[in-house]
Structure formats: structure tokens, C-alpha cells
N, C-alpha and C positions, 0 to 999 in steps of 0.2 A: 201761668200756672195750669194745672190740669183742668180740663173742661168740666163744667158742672154736670155734663151728661154722665160723668164718672160715677156720680152718686145716685143716679136714677135707676129704678128697676132693680134694686138690690134685693136679694131673696129674703133678708131678715131685717128686723128693726130691733135695736138693742134698747132695753129698758134702762132708765137712768140709774137705777139702783142695782145694776148687774154686778158691780164690784163693791162689796160691803166696806163700810168705813173702817172697820176693824182689821181689814186685810186678812180675813180668815182664810185658811188654807183652801185652795180651790179643790172641789171634789174631783175624784178621778173621772176624767172626761170620756167615759165609755158608755155604752148602752146599758140597759138594765142588768143588774147583778142578781143572780140567784144565790141567796145566802146559804142555801143547802150545798152549794158547790164550792164555796170558798174554803180553802184548806190552808192550814198553818204551813209555812215553808220549812219548818223544822220537823215536826212530828207528823205532818200530813193528815191531821185530824180536821174534821169540819169545825169551823168556829165562826165568830160573828163578823170577821173581816176587819177588826180594828188593828191599829199599828202600835207597836212597842219598839222603842229605840229607832223609830222610823222605818221598821221592816214589818212586812205582813206576817206576824207570828202571833200565836195565842198568848193569853195572859200567863198560863202555866209555864210555857217555855221561857218567857221573859223573866219570870220570877226565878226559874231554875238558873238562868244565865247570871242574874244579879247575885244570887246566893253563892254560886260557884266562884265568881270573881272575888266576892267579899271575903270568903274564908279560905281562898287559895287551895281548893281541894285537888287531890291527885286521883285520877280515875284509871280503872283497869277495865278493858273490854271483857264482857261476860264470856264471849266465845273465842276471843283471841283473833277474830277476823277483822275487827275495826270496820265492819260493814253490816251492823245489825239493823233489822227493821225497827222503826221507831213508832209505828202506828200499832202499839200494843198496850195492854193495861199498864197504868203508870207504875205499879209496883214491880213489874218485871222488865221495865224499859232499861236498856243499857245506857248508863250515864256517860260513859266514855264516848260512845258514838253520838249521843245527843249533844255533848259538848263540842265535838268536832263539827257536827252539822251546824251548830250555832255560829262557828267561825266561818264556815263555808258560805252561809247566806249573807254575811257582811256585818254581824255583830262585832263590836270592838270593845275591848276591856277598858279603854280610856273613857268610855261613856258612863262607866259605873263609878260612883263615889264610894270608895272603900274606906276602911279605918286606918289604912297606912298611907304614907306619903306617896304621891304619884311617881316620885323618883325611885322608890324602892319596891313599887308594886309589880308583881309578876302574875301572868295568867296561869291557870291550872295546867299542870304538865302531866304527861304520862310517866309514872315512876315505876319501873319494873320491879324495884325492891319493895314497893309498897303493896302488901298483900291484902290490905283492908279495902274492901269494896263497899262503898257507901251508896249503892244503888237505891236502897229503900229509904235512905235517910231524909231525902229532900222533898219528896212528893207525897202528898196524902192521896187517898184512893181516888178522890174526885179531881185531883190535879190542882187544887187551889193552894194559894200561898198563905200560910198561917202565920209566918214569922216576920215578913217584911211588907210594909205598905207599898202598894203599887205606885203611889205618888211620892215616894221618898225622893228628896232632891238629888240631882245628879250633877257632878262636876263635868262640864262640857269642854273638851279640848277641841273637838271637831263638831261642826253643826250637824244636828240630826236632820236627815233628809226631809224636806217639805215642811219642817217646823222651825220657826225662828223665834227666839226669845227676845223680841223687840217690842217696846211700847211705841206703836206707830204715832200716837198722839204727841209724844215727846221726841220722836226721832228727828235727826238733823240730816238724814240721807235723803233729801227731797228728790234729787234727780233719779237715784236708783229706785226709790219707791214709786215714782211716776212711771218709770220703765216697767216695773213689776206689775203695777195696777193695770196699765194699758195692755201689757202682754196677756194678763189673765182675761181681760175683756176680749182681746183679739182671739184667744184660744176658744172661748165659749162661742163667739160668733162663727168661727170656722167649723166647730162641731155641729152647729145647727145647719150650716150649709152642707156639710158632709152627709148628714142624715137625710137631707132633702134630695140627694142624688140617688136615683133608683139603682138597685143592685143589678149588676151586669154579669150574672153567673157566679157571683161571690158565694163562697162556701162558709157557712157559720161554724165557728169552732169556739169551745170554752177553754180559755187559757187562764190558769190561776184564778178560776172562779169568775172570770169576766168574759163577756160575749165579744168575740173578735170575728173578723172576716178574712179568710184567705182570698185575696182580691185579684183582679185582673188589671192589666196595664190600661185597658180602655177606661175603666171606671176611675182609676187613680188619676189619669190625665184629665178627665172631666172634672174631678174634684179640685185639682190644682188650678185649673183654668178659672173655675168659678170662684175660688178663694183669692185669686190674685188682687182684685180691687181692695180686699180687706187689708192686705199687706200695705198698700199705699196709705190707707186710712190710719193704720197703726203708726207708720213712720211719720205721717203728717201731724198726728195728735201728740206724738211723744217727743219729737226733736224739732226745736225751733230752727236749727240749722237746715233741716230738710225742707221746712216751709219756705225758707229764703232762697232755695235753689230754683232755677228756672225749670220749665217743663222737661226739657231734654235731659237735664242733669238728674231730675227725679226718676225719669224712666231708666236712666243708666244705673242708678243705685238699686232700683227695684230688680232690674234684670240680673245684676251681679249677686245680690243678696238672696234671692228666692231659692236657688239651688243649695246655697250654704245653709239657709234656714232649715231646709229639709235634712241636710246632712247632720246637723246638730240635734234637731228634734227627733229624728229617727232613732238616734242612739239614746237620747234622754228618755223617750217613751219606752223603748225596749228595756232600758235599765229599770224603769219604774214598774213595768207591767209584766215582764217575762222573767222566767227563771234562767239560770245559766245554760241549762240543757236546751231550752227552747231557743235561746238566743244564738246557739251554735249554728243553726241553719235557717233562722228567721230574722227578719228585720222589719220593724213597723214602718209603714209608709205614711199613714195618717193616724188619727187618734183611735180609730177602730179597725184599721186594716193592716195587713202585713204581707210581705213577700216570703214565699217558701222556696228557697233555692233548690230544694229537692224535687220540686214540681214546677219547673219553668214553663212547661207546655200549658199548664193550667193558667199561669200568669199571663202568658202571651195571648190566650183566648182566641178571638176571631182574627187577631193580627198575626197569628203564627206564620213564620216564614222559614226560608231555607237557612237563615243565619241564626236559628235557635241555639245551635251548639255554641256559637260565638257569644251570644247573649248570656247563655247559662254560665259560661266561663267567666264573663265579666261580672255577673252577679255574685258568683261564689267568691271571686277575688275582692269585690267591693265589701261584702259582708264580713269577710275575714279581716280586711283592713279596718273597717269600722269597729269591729270587736276589739282588735289589738290596740289601735291608736286612740280611740275615743271612748268606747263603752267600758273597757276595763279600768281606765283611769277614773271615770265617773263612779264606778263601783268602789274603787279603792278609796277615793276621796269622800264617798257618801255625799256627793254634791247636793247642796240645798237649792231650793227653788230660786231664792234671791241671787245666789251665785250663778245659777243658770241664766237668769235674766242679764246679769253683768256680762257673761260670756257671749250672749247674743248681741248685746249692744257693742261690745268690742269688735265683733266680727263685721258689724254693719260699717263701722268706721275704721276698719283695718288699714294700715298704711299702704299696703300694696294696691288697694282698690282706689286710692285717691291721689296717687302721685302722678297725675296727668297734668297738673298745673299748680302754681304756687297758691292760688286761692283755694282750690279744692284740698290741697295738703294742709293748709292752715286751718280750715274748718274742721277737718277730721281730727287734727291734733287737739283742737279746743274741746271737742267732744270726749276724746280719750282722757284729757286732763280732768274734766269734770267727773268722769267715771272713777278715776283713780283717787281723786279727793274724797269722793263719797265712800269708796271701798275702805279707805283708811278710817273714816268715821264709823263705818259699819262694824269693822273688826275691833277697833280699839275702844270705842265709846259705847256702841250699842250692844255688842256681844261680849264686851269686857275681856278680850283676848290680850293678855299682856305682851305676848310675843307671837305675832301673826305672820312673821316673815316666811316661815316654812309653808303655811297655808296659802299665802299669797303666791309664793313661788310655785306651788303645785298647780294652782289655778292658771298661772301664766304658762306653765309647761303644757297644760291641756289646751290652752289657746293656741300655742305654737303647733301642737299636734294637729289641731283642726286645720290650721293654715297649710301645714306641710302635707297632710294627707290628701288634700285637694280632691276629696271624693266627689264633690259637686261637679267637677269637670268630667268624671266618668259617667255619672248618672244623668247629666244634662241631655245627651242625645237619646238616652233610653226613656226618660220620663218627661223631660221638659222641651222636647223638640217642637211641640205645637204652641209653645208659649210666646215665641217671638212676635207673632201677629197680635196676640192678646196684649202684650206689653206696648206695642206700637199704637194700639187703640186706646190706651189710657188717656 
């Protein structure tokens, strides 16, 4: 097994109570947030940073969306441009453009429990024959919701991101819950390591009210190398099968999975913390840093070389592939945290990584079987989804996209070229 030296001189010590028993949602793992800078993703007004329907939107916009779906309103754009500014006094806000913005940021009508059957329910549509404009009908002057309780029960067809209606004390998905709990602990540990690495010319930027850093390759490589032992600890603590592997096999699994972990997490963190506009040319590399493909020279930093044009081309291609094959499906699914944990675990034990021998193939198959058994319990019994076949199919399509995109192979020589020695020293 891996030497005891592996555990020595680690930069952090994790408290025993770092993961609450209630499995409460992990706070956004970023640096301090200035509440004065947090803006609603719909109306762009400053607000308290809370989430509604799993999206960073204010209470007034959430109430507007719920009412609009419930009463099947038809909206007409005030100016006919379908591109009105929404950061205006409530009484003159264009409701058509506000409704369209709700859909653009990812709100889904299926998440609202209306008075009609879900089979006959339709979202509000633009009706050119409808001349009645109800712009002033829905919002009071202060934007508060007077008619519908914010905590009104919702019929959930798709999980709200980051929030799961699961009673963990009674849950039977023990394997998935262990993966999720240990992943949360793993994430918090890595954030502490990341914050201990000095800035190397990083540029501080506020994105969606959160402090981020446009980073350099030098610092990202230092962070990844320092965090590598934590990946081994996570795998060792989570999977009995990994514990039973010999030292060489453990190193092989770590080496294969680390770039894939970055591939999936980069898209997931970008999905959680960035708008579509920011994600068009940026991709998060750690919990507080990102690559800006429009400024590759900054990212290269002191290691800038004559092949910067080639690297810039590779990065642009990588970000576009990540957005198309992984990020957009995550946004469309509104993937939840527990589903993301399942996706990670499936990629650790992906068939193509373990078909080097009968024993390795058998071990990986057993891990996947346990995951799929728990996913069935999660959807059918914990989340009460009568027909989860489509949801499960969408998750597996995303899993296939991660495997086929193979972004990790492209990024490995760019970001992980120095990790071979670190892995061999485990």
C-alpha cells in the first residue's frame, strides 16, 4: 500500500465535524463574497444572494416566474424589441422580456406546481393577438410577492440543483451518500490548500458577486500538485475496492482519474458560478480560479514561449468542446450535487480504464453495479420519481459525453505535465 510518508506534512488538518450529519448543502467554495455586488441573474438588481429554484435570482423574480406559470399569462414586449432593460422600477419593467430572461437562466416550468395537470400544462407564450399587457399586474412597487407564499410546495419533475429532498436519516442510498459526504470533505480540503498557495500574478475579478482570480499556469500547476495527495485520501476513504488495490494499481487509478476530475469539475464549477456570457470564453480551473482564453499570454505568465499560438488554439478548442458536450447538458439537466457525485464515481470506475485484466474489470463492474443500485433507490424511493427512465438516460448520455469528449487528454500536457513525478512519489 502507499507509504505512511504520504500522510505526513500535509498542509491542512480536517476537523471531524467538517461534514454535517444532516448533509446540508455545501456553501459555495469561494473566497469572501461582497453582498453589495451580488446581482439577480434575471433583473440584475443587487440582492441577498439566496437561491430560488436552485438559481441565483431574487425573491421577486422567483415569485413573478411562479405566478406567470400558474396563470398561463401571455406577454407582449413593451417596445417590441424583446430586449428591454430589466434593471428598472418594477412598475415599468417589461414582463415579456423578464419572462424570456427567466427561461434563459434555466428556470423550468416543470418545477412549478400549478392548478392544472402536468400533462396539459403550458408555459406562457407570446400571443400577437393578445393586446392586453399585464405588466403592472404582477409586481408591487417594492417587488414583493403579496399573493403566493414563497414556501408553497412544488411538484418536482427534475431535481433542483444543489438541493435534494432526501431524509438522510432514513435514506437507503448508503454508497452514494458516502461518496457525496467524502466528496464534500475532499472539496473543502482542496479549497484550504488552494488558498494556501501564494498568488503568482493572479488578477482578482468579481464574477456574479464572487471573488475569482484570472490565474496563471504556474499557480494552477502548483495547486494541482499540492492537492494530489488529497485525491488519494478521498479514493481510499470512499471505495473499499481502491483500498484493496496494490500500490501500483492505486497510482494508476490516480493518474488516470485526476485529469478527468478536472474535466468534470471545471464544467460543473463553471455551471454553478458563471453566467453563459462569462462561460463563452472562460473555464474555471479550481474553485477560485479560471482560464481566460482571450488572454492566453496572461495565463502563460513566466512560462510564455514561442508555441503560445498553438496553446491558445488548443485552449479555445477545449473550452468550446467543454461548453458543447458537458457544460450545456449540465445546464439543461439542472444537474444536482448528488447526481454530480454519481457522475464522478462512474468515471473513476469507467470500463475503458479498467479493461487491462479480468480482476480489474471485475472490480470496476462491481463498483458500477453498486452505484446503479443506489441510483435506482435514489430516484424511485428517496425522490419519489415514478418514471425516472428519461432522467437516468440523460445522466448516462452526459456520462458518455464526458468519456467521448476526452478533454483530459488535451489538457494533460498543458496543465498536468509536471504531475507524473508527483504520482510516482505517492
